[in-house]
C-alpha positions, 0 to 999 in steps of 0.5 A: 469486521473492524469499523473504518473511519468514514469521516476522513477521506485518504488523500495520496499525493498525485505521484503515489496515487498513480502507482497506487491506482495502477496496482488496484486497477490492474490486480487480481484482488483475489490471488496476486500475480508476479506482475501484481506483486511488482506493481505493489512493490513499486507502489511501496517504492513510490511512497518511500521516495516521496515520503508519503505518510500512510498510517497503519490501517489507511492503506487497508481502508484504501484497499478495501475501498478498491475491492480487495477482500478484507484478509488480502487488505490486511495482508498487504497492509502489513507487507507495506509496513514491512517494506517501508521499515526495510527501506528506512533501515537501509538508509541507516545501515551500512553493510 
């Protein structure tokens, strides 16, 4: 298991934290339901809209700290990064 940095507490902006809290407090942490996925996608959109900087690994740490198994936290962190990349690309590309 990779060591997480414990010297720096991760702080999300208030609005973004609200969406994160909704997701982690209501999610089935073992197997996400369709509603859990919707809340996670809304969290990604909130991060994008608020220009929240969440470097790789920080979301994974937040998820683990909130009861997600490491494998699930890692997968969700990767999905988050892909979602943010897609939203950034949408701003630059017109089809």
